[in-house]
N, C-alpha and C positions, 0 to 999 in steps of 0.2 A: 504494499499497499503506501502510495505517496503521501509527502508531511504534511500537502493538503488535505489528508483526508482527515485529519485527528482536530483533535481541540477545537471544532466547532461550535464553539459556546454562546447562545443566546444572546444578546446584550446584556442584557439581567441580571443576568448569572458571574458576571465580570469582578467578582467582589474586589471590595480596595484591599490594598494590601499595602499599610503603612507601618503598620506598628509588625516589632516578632514575635514569632508565632514558633511553639513545639507540639511537636506531638509526641507519642511516649509508646513505648514496643507495648501490645496491649500482654504479652504472655507473660511479664516479669515475675517469679517462684520466689521466692524465702527458701533460703539457705539451710535446710535440716541440720548440718552438722555449722556452720557455722552462723549462729544468730547475731541479729544486725546488719548481716547481710543476704543477698540476690543472686540468683544467677540469673543472666544476662549472656545472650549467645556474642561470642568471639567478634564475632559480622554476622547478620541475615540481611537476605538482598531479595527483595521481595518482586512480584511481576511490576514493570514498569509500565504497562499498557491497560484498559481497562474498558471496560463496555459500560455505559450510564445509559440513564430512560430519562430527555430534559423532554420540558411542554413551553410553551408560551408566559406571559409575567402574568397573563388571567388562571393558569393552569389547562389550558387547554391545546392539543393539537401536540402529543405524548409523540416522539422519535427515540428512534438509542444513538448516540454517535460513538463515533470512540475518541477516546480520550489516553495519553501516554504525556511523561518526560520527556520534552524531549531536548536534545541541542544544539537543533538545526536543519539542515536539508545536505543531503550527499548529491556531487553534482548529479546524478541523474535522477534528482528530485526525490529520492523515498528519501526515507522519515530512520534521525541519525535519533537515535534513540540513547539518552544521558546514561552515563556509569557512575553517578557520584552522591546517590539519592539509597541509604541503607542506615543501617541502624546498627551499632556496634556495640559493643564493652565499651572500648575507649570512653564514648559519650554518655556512659552509664542508663546507652538503651535512649536514645533522646533526639530525636535531629529538631534542630532548632536554625529556622529560616530568617533570615532581615531582610528588609525591603533595599538594603541598603548597594546589594548582591545583584547583580542584574539577574543571573541563574536562577534565581532563588526563589522568581517571580509562573517561570513553570514551575520549580516543584511546587507553589503554594495552588496553584488552580489542581494541580494534580491529583495532590494530598487534603486538599480538601472535598473533595465529589467525588473521590476513588470511596467503590465498594468498600476497599479496606478499612476505611474510616470508619470507624465503631460512633466515632461525634456524628456523622450524617446524618440527618433525619430521613433523607431519601433512598439510603443506601438499598439497599437488595441483598437481605438478612442472608440468602440462602448464601453468599461470599464470609468465607470465615473472616473477619476482624484481625488483622495486623495489626492497628494502632489507634489510639486516643486522641483528641488534642486538649492540647491542658488552657480550663478558662483562666488565663492569669488576671484576670479583673478579680471573681472568686475569689482567688489563693493571694490577693495583695490584699484585698478585702477582712480576709478572714488572717494570712498574719498580721494585721491593721490589728482585729482586735482580743490577736493571740498576744503582743502587745501590750495592751489596755490593759485586761486583765491579771498578765506576768507586771506588770507596776503600780498596777491596786491589789494586787495581792504583798508585794514585797513589800508597801509601803506600810500596810496592814502590820503585817509579819515586823515590822519593824520598831512596830506602839503597842506589843501585847505587852501584858504586864504575867508578871509570876505568876499569876492565878486561871487564868487563860491558857498560856504558854501550859497548864496541867491540864484545865478543861481538854485544850484540842488533843492534848496526848491518848485522853480518855477514846476519843470520839477516832481520832485514824491511827495511834502507834498501839504495841502491838504487847502483850508485858513484861518484855523484857525492857520497851524501852521506858518503861515504868521507874524501873531501878535508877538511869542514867542519872546524870546529877543535872541543877539546872542547864545548864551552861548548854551541856549533853542533844535536851531535852526543846534549846529554842532555837541550836543548830538543825533538827533534825524537822522542825516545824515549816522552818525559815525551807530549808529545802523541796518542804512538798512545792511552800508556795512558790517558788520558786521554775522548777519541773513540771507542777501538775497544780497553776493557781485554779482554773474551776475548783476545782474538787478542796482547795484551802479553801477559798471565799462560800464553798454553798456549806462548808461544815463550819463557818462563824456566822454566816446567817442563818442558820436552820439553829443555833442556839440564841442569838439574838430574836430568830419570830417568836422562839418559846417566852423569853423576858416579856416580849412586849404585847403577847398574849395572854401572860401572869398582872403587866402593868395594867393593863387593860381594863382587865377580871375587877385589881385595887379599885380602880377608879369608877367602874357599875356601880359596885360595893361601898365608896365612900369614906373608902380606906386611905386615899389621895384625889386628887386633885391638880390638876391643869389650869392654874390659876393666870388665865390673860393679863387681867391688871396687876398684878407681884410681875410676870412673866417669868412664873418661876413650876415647877411640881411640886405641890405640899401635902405633908401629912395631914390625917385629920384623926380627930377633930381641934390638935394642939395648931397644928394653920404652922408648920415648922415647913422653912425649905427645907427642903431636899435636894432640888439642881432647878440652876435658872437655865429662863431656855434666854433671856432676852439676849438678841442678835443675832441667834441661831435661825436657821431656814424652815419656816412651820411646815413645811412638808416634812421633814426629818425631825420635827419634834420627839415622837417617840419610839424611832431609830437612837437617836442619838442617848436617849435617859434610858433606854435600853443596851448602851455601849456605855454609859456612864457607872449601871450597875453591874456589866461584866464585870469592870473595876474594883469595885464598892461588892464582896459577895457578902459584907455583915448585913449590909443595906438591903441587898435581896431577900437576904435569907428570913430578918423583918417581913417584906413586906410580907411571899411566902406563908408564909405560918400565920400572918393578919388574915390572907384569902383561904385558908384550909379551915379556919376557925369560923370563922364567917359561912365558908359555904355546908360547914356545918350542920350549923344555925338554921339556916334553908331550909 
């Protein structure tokens, strides 16, 4: 077949290629003998020709076309297939295409529309998937979320009182961790905050949620009062200030009060005891 018989994409299918794109070999497996490592072929050459079905922009007039990764035309007008498009272990099973490289534009169209691309919604599902396209925008967003969570967790961990370290050791640690020194316990909790911030923050917030629930029960039972005039949580009936809310975000009042109680377990225990007593009387 001649070069002119290939890559006759309808104009509307010619996607803009202005940013780097990454395709990953679909059959990467974990190495059972080497934890943390993966089995990737030293070199995997896939077919560089394919046949796909295209339509007009409105979805009508379906028709097959031949596509290929080409390097140009031979002297007789025949197709010159490219040779530098394959997955390898050296590249960690990835193909990175850059719009600044002229040859990558032909690679991009072929890899986008081939039936071998598992990320192609219009692929022929009878064809084996060889690669998938990485969604760099989603990955970048996830990375930003992870960084934000890690930063929040590390900041929270650095401010933990000795009491809260003990509470989190109970939640996240093992029996042997309870025998460690305070410094070792803190190191352990900070390691979790850094390596698994979501687990750490969930543990902190779960204890906070319990305390917030207790404070709201205490308020409903008339044990404490969120006094807006005094801008403080006060005990009743003696009206002693327990915690000042002056200058605090009103939406976070109970959360910040709960954090205060976390750091002051004696005050928390007093409120909890009064709540239990009142509930028994009801």
